[in-house]
N, C-alpha and C positions, 0 to 999 in steps of 0.2 A: 424468346430463345435464351438458352443458358449460356453462361460464359464458358468458353472452351480454353482450358489451360494451354499456354504456348509451348510447354515442354513435352507435349504428348504427340504420338503418332497414332493413326487410326486405320482400321480395316473398313472396307465399304460396308461390312456387316455390323458395324457399330461397336466393335471392341476398341479399347485404347491400350497403348503400350507406352511405358515410361522407362527409359534407360537410366538406371541408377548408377551412382558413382562406383559401385562394386562391379559393374559390368553386367549385372543381372537385369532382367526386364520384368517389371511389375505390370500385371494385366487386369483389366476390369471392363465393364461395359459403360458406354457413354451415358451422359445425363439424358440425351435425346432418346436412347434406347430404353432406359428405365421408365421414362415418361410414357413412351408408346406402350410398354408392357403393362403399366399400372402397378398396383401394389404387389410386390413380390412376396411369395409365401413359402418358397422352397428354393434352395440352392444345392446343387450337387457339384462338388469340387473334385479335381483330380487328386491323386495320392502323391505325396512327396516321393520322388524317385521315378515317377512315370516319365517316359520319354515321349514327346509329342512333336508331330510334324506340323510345320506352318500350314495354316488353312484347314487343319483337321479340328473336329470338335474336341474340346478339352474339358468343358464344364457344361452344366445345364442350369438355367434359371426358369422358375415357374411362377407365374402370376395368376391372379384370379381370372385372367383372360386367356392366357396361352403359356405353352412351354417353348423355350427357345434354346438352341445350342449356342455355346460361347466358343468361338474359334480361336486357335492359337495364332498370334500375329507373327511369331517366329518359331523355328524349330528349337527344341532344347529339352532339358531335364527340369522337372518341377523340383524346386528347392524349398518352397514354402507355400502354405495355403492359409487363407484367412478363416480359421476355424470358428471365429465369432459369427460368421454368416450362417452357420448351421442352425443356431438358435435365434438369430436376428437377421433374417434375409432382408428385412426392410431397411437395413443400414445402407444398402445399395441405393434405395430410393432417396434416402436422406443425404448421402454424401458419396455420389458415384465416383468422384475423382480423388477421394481421400480415404476415409475409413471403410468405404465400400469396395476397396480393391479385392480381387478374387484369388490370384495366385502369382507366384514369382517363378520365372524360368531362368535357368543358366543357359544362355543361347549357344547353340552349336555353330551357328552362322550369323554373327551379329550384323553383317551387311544386309540381311533381310529387312532390317528396320528401314533402310533407305528406300525400299519398295512400297512403304506404307504412305498413307495420305498425311499431309501436313495439316495443322489445325485449320488453316485457311481453306485448303481443298476440301476438308471434311465439312466445314461450315457451308461451303458452296453446295456440296452434295445434299446435305439435309434441307437446304433451302429449295432444292429442285425436286425433292421427293413428293 
């Protein structure tokens, strides 16, 4: 099993969220999720300026096995996307918690982060899957 960074929060659907010093929230999929999907071949990201509700689909990742929605962990406005993933979706496979980040939200309700899973809770969830 992979190391789970302690500064992240997780959705049960395997997205991670990192609260940045700016107050924005960076979002990606977990190392567990990218392993389950296999080699990623395509990523569809939201557009800067999109307003997304927590729990709604915000992006799509496609692998040789399947396509999967990426859900927003908090509601907010997209302020940045990782354009490098368009040409190199495998970056998520290589560095899910670093260079493989997908988009950044300016949260409209930052307290929604409190409703997400802690790293320990997420680790327990994936052990029980």
